[in-house]
C-alpha positions in Angstrom: -25.4 -56.3 -46.0 -26.0 -54.2 -42.8 -23.6 -54.2 -39.8 -25.2 -55.8 -36.7 -25.4 -53.8 -33.5 -22.9 -54.4 -30.8 -23.5 -57.7 -28.9 -24.9 -59.6 -31.9 -22.8 -61.9 -34.1 -22.9 -61.6 -37.9 -24.0 -65.2 -38.2 -27.0 -64.7 -35.9 -27.7 -61.4 -37.5 -28.1 -62.9 -41.0 -30.7 -65.4 -39.7 -33.0 -62.7 -38.6 -35.8 -61.4 -41.0 -35.0 -58.3 -43.0 -37.9 -56.4 -41.4 -36.6 -57.2 -37.9 -33.1 -56.1 -38.7 -34.3 -52.7 -40.1 -36.5 -52.1 -37.1 -33.6 -52.9 -34.7 -31.2 -50.7 -36.6 -33.6 -47.8 -36.6 -34.2 -48.2 -32.9 -30.5 -48.4 -32.3 -29.9 -45.2 -34.2 -32.7 -43.5 -32.2 -31.2 -44.7 -28.9 -27.7 -43.3 -29.9 -29.4 -40.0 -30.9 -31.3 -39.8 -27.6 -28.1 -40.7 -25.7 -26.2 -37.9 -27.3 -29.1 -35.5 -26.6 -29.2 -36.6 -23.0 -25.5 -36.0 -22.6 -25.8 -32.5 -24.1 -28.8 -31.7 -21.9 -27.0 -33.0 -18.8 -24.0 -30.8 -19.6 -26.2 -27.8 -20.2 -28.1 -28.4 -17.0 -24.9 -28.6 -15.0 -23.7 -25.4 -16.6 -26.9 -23.6 -15.8 -26.9 -24.9 -12.2 -23.3 -23.5 -11.8 -24.4 -20.2 -13.4 -27.3 -19.9 -11.0 -25.1 -20.8 -8.1 -22.6 -18.1 -8.8 -22.1 -15.5 -6.0 -19.5 -13.3 -4.6 -17.9 -16.4 -2.9 -17.2 -18.3 -6.1 -17.0 -15.7 -8.9 -16.1 -12.1 -9.5 -19.7 -10.9 -8.9 -19.9 -8.1 -6.3 -21.6 -8.9 -2.9 -24.4 -6.5 -3.8 -25.5 -8.8 -6.6 -26.0 -11.9 -4.3 -29.7 -11.2 -3.8 -32.0 -11.9 -0.8 -31.9 -15.6 -1.3 -28.2 -15.9 -1.0 -26.9 -17.6 2.2 -23.6 -16.2 3.3 -21.0 -18.5 4.8 -21.5 -19.3 8.5 -19.9 -16.8 10.7 -17.6 -18.0 13.5 -19.3 -18.6 16.8 -19.3 -15.7 19.2 -17.4 -15.7 22.5 -20.6 -15.5 24.5 -19.6 -12.2 26.0 -21.9 -9.1 25.8 -21.3 -6.5 23.2 -19.3 -3.4 23.9 -16.3 -2.8 26.2 -15.4 -5.6 28.5 -14.6 -5.2 32.2 -11.1 -4.0 32.7 -10.9 -2.5 29.2 -9.3 1.0 29.3 -12.0 2.4 27.0 -11.7 5.0 24.3 -14.0 7.8 25.3 -13.6 11.5 24.3 -10.3 12.9 25.5 -9.9 16.4 26.9 -8.4 18.9 24.4 -5.2 20.7 25.3 -5.6 24.0 27.1 -4.3 25.9 24.1 -7.3 24.8 22.1 -9.8 25.9 24.7 -11.5 29.2 23.7 -13.3 30.0 27.0 -12.9 28.8 30.6 -15.7 29.1 33.1 -14.8 28.6 36.7 -17.4 27.0 39.1 -16.9 27.2 42.9 -19.0 25.6 45.6 -20.7 28.1 47.9 -21.0 26.1 51.1 -20.0 22.8 52.6 -22.3 20.0 51.5 -22.3 18.5 55.0 -22.5 21.4 57.5 -23.3 24.4 55.4 -20.1 26.4 56.2 -19.3 29.0 53.6 -16.3 28.1 51.4 -13.7 30.2 49.8 -10.5 29.4 47.8 -9.3 27.8 44.6 -8.8 24.1 43.8 -5.3 23.7 42.1 -6.5 20.6 40.2 -10.2 21.1 39.5 -12.2 18.5 37.6 -12.4 19.5 33.9 -15.4 19.1 31.8 -15.4 20.3 28.1 -18.3 21.0 25.8 -17.5 21.2 22.1 -19.9 23.3 20.1 -20.1 24.6 16.5 -20.7 28.3 16.2 -23.2 29.6 13.6 -21.5 29.4 10.3 -22.1 32.4 8.0 -20.2 33.0 4.7 -17.8 35.9 4.6 -18.8 38.1 1.6 -16.4 40.8 0.5 -17.6 43.2 -2.1 -14.9 44.8 -4.3 -16.1 48.0 -6.0 -14.1 49.1 -9.1 -14.5 52.8 -9.6 -14.4 54.3 -13.1 -13.1 57.9 -13.1 -12.9 60.4 -16.0 -9.7 62.3 -16.5 -10.2 66.1 -16.3 -7.5 66.7 -18.8 -8.3 64.3 -21.7 -11.7 63.0 -20.7 -10.6 59.4 -20.8 -12.4 57.1 -18.4 -10.2 54.7 -16.4 -11.6 51.8 -14.3 -9.8 50.3 -11.3 -8.5 46.7 -11.6 -8.8 43.9 -9.1 -5.7 43.3 -7.1 -3.7 40.1 -8.0 -4.6 38.5 -4.7 -8.4 38.9 -5.2 -10.2 35.9 -6.7 -11.7 36.5 -10.1 -14.3 33.9 -9.5 -17.4 34.5 -7.3 -16.2 31.8 -5.0 -13.0 31.9 -2.9 -10.3 29.3 -2.6 -11.5 27.7 0.6 -15.1 27.4 -0.6 -13.9 26.0 -3.9 -11.8 23.5 -2.1 -14.8 22.5 -0.1 -16.8 22.0 -3.2 -14.1 19.7 -4.6 -13.9 17.8 -1.2 -17.6 17.1 -1.2 -17.3 15.5 -4.6 -14.4 13.2 -3.9 -13.5 12.4 -0.3 -17.2 12.7 0.5 -18.9 11.3 -2.6 -22.0 13.6 -2.7 -24.2 14.1 -5.8 -24.6 17.7 -7.2 -28.0 18.1 -5.5 -26.7 16.9 -2.1 -23.7 19.2 -2.4 -26.1 22.1 -3.1 -28.2 21.2 -0.1 -25.2 20.8 2.2 -23.6 24.1 1.2 -26.9 26.0 1.7 -27.7 24.4 5.0 -24.3 24.2 6.5 -22.5 27.4 5.3 -25.4 29.4 3.9 -24.1 29.5 0.3 -26.4 29.0 -2.7 -24.7 27.5 -5.7 -26.3 26.1 -8.9 -25.2 22.8 -10.4 -23.5 24.6 -13.2 -21.5 26.7 -10.7 -20.5 23.5 -8.8 -19.3 21.9 -12.1 -17.3 25.0 -13.1 -15.6 25.2 -9.7 -14.6 21.6 -9.9 -13.2 22.1 -13.4 -11.1 25.0 -12.2 -9.9 22.9 -9.3 -9.1 20.1 -11.7 -6.9 22.4 -13.6 -5.1 23.4 -10.4 -4.4 19.7 -9.6 -2.8 18.9 -13.0 0.7 19.3 -11.6 0.2 17.3 -8.4 -1.5 14.6 -10.5 1.5 14.3 -12.9 3.9 14.3 -9.9 1.9 11.5 -8.2 1.8 9.4 -11.4 5.5 9.7 -12.0 6.2 8.7 -8.4 3.9 5.7 -8.5 5.6 4.4 -11.6 9.0 4.4 -9.8 7.8 2.3 -6.8 8.9 -1.3 -6.3 5.4 -2.6 -5.7 2.0 -1.5 -7.2 -1.4 -2.8 -6.4 -3.7 -2.3 -9.4 -7.3 -2.9 -10.3 -10.1 -1.4 -12.4 -13.9 -1.0 -12.3 -16.6 0.3 -14.6 -17.1 4.1 -14.7 -19.9 5.2 -17.1 -18.8 8.2 -19.2 -21.2 10.3 -21.3 -20.7 12.0 -24.6 -21.4 15.6 -23.7 -18.2 16.8 -25.3 -18.3 14.4 -28.3 -15.4 12.3 -27.1 -17.4 9.1 -26.6 -19.7 8.9 -29.7 -20.0 5.1 -29.6 -21.2 5.1 -26.0 -18.4 3.1 -24.5 -18.8 2.2 -20.8 -15.7 3.8 -19.4 -13.3 2.4 -16.8 -11.7 3.7 -13.6 -8.1 2.3 -13.0 -6.2 2.6 -9.8 -2.6 2.1 -8.8 -1.9 1.9 -5.0 1.7 2.3 -3.9 3.4 2.9 -0.5 3.6 6.7 -1.2 0.7 7.7 -3.5 -2.5 6.3 -4.9 -3.3 7.2 -8.5 -6.6 7.1 -10.4 -7.0 7.2 -14.2 -10.3 7.1 -16.0 -10.7 6.2 -19.7 -12.8 4.4 -22.2 -10.7 1.2 -22.5 -10.0 -1.9 -20.4 -7.2 -3.1 -22.6 -3.5 -3.7 -22.4 -3.0 -0.2 -23.7 -5.0 1.3 -20.8 -2.9 -0.8 -18.3 0.3 0.6 -19.9 -1.1 4.1 -19.7 -1.4 3.6 -16.0 1.8 1.7 -15.3 4.0 3.3 -18.0 6.1 1.7 -20.7 9.0 0.9 -18.4 7.5 -0.1 -15.1 10.2 -2.2 -13.3 8.4 -3.1 -10.1 6.1 -5.9 -9.2 2.4 -5.6 -10.0 -0.2 -7.2 -7.7 -3.4 -7.8 -9.7 -6.1 -10.3 -10.7 -5.6 -12.6 -13.7 -7.1 -10.1 -16.2 -5.4 -10.4 -19.6 -4.6 -6.6 -19.7 -1.6 -7.3 -17.4 -0.3 -10.3 -19.5 2.3 -8.0 -21.2 4.2 -8.1 -17.9 6.7 -10.9 -17.3 5.4 -13.5 -14.8 8.4 -12.6 -12.5 7.0 -9.1 -12.2 3.5 -10.2 -11.2 1.8 -11.3 -8.0 -1.6 -12.8 -8.8 -4.3 -12.0 -6.2 -5.2 -15.0 -4.1 -8.5 -13.5 -3.0 -9.7 -13.9 -6.7 -8.1 -17.3 -6.9 -10.0 -18.5 -3.8 -13.3 -17.7 -5.4 -12.2 -19.9 -8.4 -11.3 -22.7 -6.1 -14.6 -22.5 -4.3 -16.4 -22.7 -7.6 -14.4 -25.9 -8.5 -15.1 -27.4 -5.1 -18.9 -26.8 -5.6 -19.0 -28.7 -8.9 -20.0 -32.4 -8.9 -17.7 -35.4 -9.3 -13.9 -35.2 -9.4 -14.0 -31.4 -9.5 -15.3 -31.4 -5.9 -12.4 -33.6 -4.8 -9.7 -31.6 -6.4 -11.3 -28.3 -5.4 -11.4 -29.4 -1.8 -7.7 -30.4 -1.9 -6.7 -27.1 -3.5 -8.7 -25.1 -0.9 -7.1 -27.1 1.9 -3.6 -26.2 0.6 -4.7 -22.5 0.3 -5.9 -22.5 3.9 -2.6 -24.0 5.1 -0.7 -21.3 3.1 -2.7 -18.4 4.6 -2.5 -19.9 8.0 1.3 -19.6 7.8 1.0 -16.1 6.2 -1.1 -14.8 9.1 1.4 -16.3 11.6 4.2 -14.4 9.8 2.2 -11.1 9.8 1.6 -11.5 13.5 5.3 -12.0 14.1 5.0 -15.6 15.3 7.4 -16.9 12.6 10.1 -15.1 10.7 10.6 -14.7 6.9 12.9 -17.7 6.4 10.6 -20.0 8.4 7.6 -18.8 6.3 9.5 -19.6 3.0 10.6 -23.0 4.2 7.2 -24.0 5.5 5.4 -22.9 2.3 7.7 -24.9 -0.1 5.8 -28.3 0.4 2.5 -26.5 0.1 3.6 -24.9 -3.2 4.8 -28.3 -4.5 1.5 -30.0 -3.6 -0.6 -27.2 -5.1 1.3 -27.3 -8.4 1.2 -31.2 -8.4 -2.6 -31.1 -8.0 -3.0 -28.7 -10.9 -0.9 -31.0 -13.1 -3.1 -34.0 -12.1 -6.2 -32.2 -13.2 -4.7 -31.1 -16.5 -3.4 -34.6 -17.3 -6.9 -36.0 -16.9 -8.0 -33.6 -19.6 -11.3 -33.2 -21.4 -12.6 -33.5 -24.9 -12.2 -30.6 -27.2 -15.4 -28.5 -27.4 -16.7 -30.1 -24.2 -18.7 -27.6 -22.0 -19.1 -29.5 -18.8 -18.3 -28.5 -15.2 -15.2 -30.8 -15.4 -14.1 -29.1 -18.6 -14.3 -25.7 -16.8 -12.2 -27.1 -14.0 -9.5 -28.3 -16.4 -9.4 -25.0 -18.2 -9.1 -23.1 -15.0 -6.1 -25.3 -13.9 -4.5 -24.9 -17.3 -4.8 -21.1 -17.0 -3.2 -21.3 -13.6 -0.3 -23.4 -14.8 0.5 -20.8 -17.4 1.0 -18.1 -14.7 2.0 -20.4 -11.8 5.1 -18.4 -11.0 3.0 -15.3 -10.4 1.2 -17.1 -7.5 4.3 -17.3 -5.3 6.0 -13.9 -5.9 5.0 -12.8 -2.4 7.1 -15.7 -1.0 10.1 -14.7 -3.0 10.1 -11.0 -2.3 9.5 -9.8 1.2 7.1 -6.9 1.7 4.5 -8.0 -1.0 0.9 -8.9 -0.1 -0.7 -12.0 -1.7 -3.8 -10.1 -2.6 -4.7 -6.8 -4.3 -7.2 -5.9 -1.6 -5.5 -2.5 -1.2 -6.5 -1.6 -4.8 -10.1 -2.9 -4.3 -10.5 -0.8 -1.1 -9.2 2.3 -3.0 -11.8 1.7 -5.8 -14.7 1.4 -3.3 -14.9 5.2 -3.3 -15.3 5.3 -7.1 -17.9 2.5 -7.0 -19.9 4.5 -4.4 -19.7 7.6 -6.6 -20.9 5.6 -9.6 -23.9 4.3 -7.8 -24.8 7.8 -6.6 -24.1 9.9 -9.7 -24.2 7.2 -12.4 -20.9 8.3 -13.8 -19.7 11.5 -15.5 -20.8 13.2 -18.7 -17.6 14.1 -20.4 -13.8 13.4 -20.7 -13.1 16.5 -18.7 -15.4 15.3 -16.0 -13.6 12.0 -15.9 -10.3 13.8 -15.6 -11.6 16.0 -12.8 -12.9 13.0 -10.9 -9.6 11.1 -11.3 -7.5 14.0 -10.1 -9.7 14.7 -7.1 -9.7 11.0 -6.1 -5.9 10.8 -6.6 -5.3 13.8 -4.3 -7.8 13.0 -1.6 -7.0 9.3 -1.4 -3.2 10.0 -1.3 -3.5 12.7 1.4 -5.7 10.4 3.5 -3.1 7.7 3.0 -0.5 10.1 4.3 -2.6 11.4 7.2 -2.6 15.0 5.8 -5.3 17.7 5.6 -7.1 17.4 2.3 -9.1 20.6 2.6 -6.0 22.7 3.2 -4.1 21.1 0.3 -6.9 21.8 -2.1 -7.1 25.4 -1.0 -3.3 25.9 -1.3 -3.3 24.2 -4.8 -6.2 26.6 -5.9 -4.3 29.7 -4.7 -1.0 28.6 -6.3 -2.5 27.9 -9.6 -4.9 30.8 -10.0 -2.9 33.5 -8.1 0.7 32.2 -8.5 2.9 30.7 -5.9 4.5 27.4 -4.9 2.3 24.4 -5.7 2.0 22.0 -2.8 3.4 18.5 -3.3 1.8 15.2 -2.8 5.2 13.7 -2.0 5.9 16.1 0.9 6.1 14.7 4.4 3.0 15.3 6.5 
């Protein structure tokens, strides 16, 4: 006896011919199969549409991957005024240099009156000043040291003179070597462009091998400042951290499996430190932060930072906004909840910007943000309670999973409201990594572990010195001299 389909009583079912019942059952099974296939295809289609629609606005994709067809968000309407300085604006043209920096003064006197032609004589106590800044022809200073070998008239032993301690053993002096390092870090030039610039600008010809050797010697000179900077960064109360891909070759045999390589950065109030390795794991994060970091880490939600207590974390809201945009762009209930969460985020940052502009104080910011926090967490809870079926891969399921992940680290979203002086985003770390990303696009990475170490040390020094407003070229020259000739190594922690 077969079970009748839904909607047909057993009494009526038994009165139907056997052939009709078999046909109806087979069609019913086929309909159920087609329904399940349609549901799966609809879920797959929605997933594919979401994947196609991913951009830098709703995912972690970089803006450079958006493509030509991507429509950026509408920009705010202009003020209607013309470009450039407005009437009444004081302007920011070139200022006159102080007289002590003037190398030559040329006096110009009028010969006769411009009206009647009367000859003129005298000196204007406050003449109009016009300065012309020019670069003199740059030629390298080449000093040849001749080491004479003399034969003793008594014992016939030949003795050769030695280079003085203050003479560079390399073919390239400290200032030129510092420039070579500068062109590969603060100014991310490839080896070929460094060659061309040195030859055209200063008249020095260097091979790629010579440039590499100079940078390796400079890297050795920066080992002490690098260790000093890393130690100081680990003792700071707040650190902004991030990581990006950094291709590393196997020229020295240290990367036989061809791992991608990663550049890590830690930005603090006093120094910015870069470390490049072959891992993007928790161990790599600990290598950067140290085993006993006691400050607050501002980062994205990458799992490598999950070893830290939530109270020590501030999750980046810039990354979170992209997730909220992705939720709002999904169909159905996701769009409704996403729009609500985005609205709360906009209220939050509206208050934050008012605080940064000095329009409200710290207690007012905290008090005003409490209801926003409560509403945000309540909305997350509502999404999670609606739930989804296990194994489901629909846009709604993605929304629930995102909200579940946020609930697990919810405390880390609001650390910036509990501790004054913390930013709600890790934009500082992303800006610091931009230099490394540019180098990656230009040079396609490094070829060895020593090259990775060299790049990290140069980026650490140049970025930190720029952060402090100090002379990078001078620091590199002093570090080179101190390491290779002896002397006091300059400090990255010194006041400018």
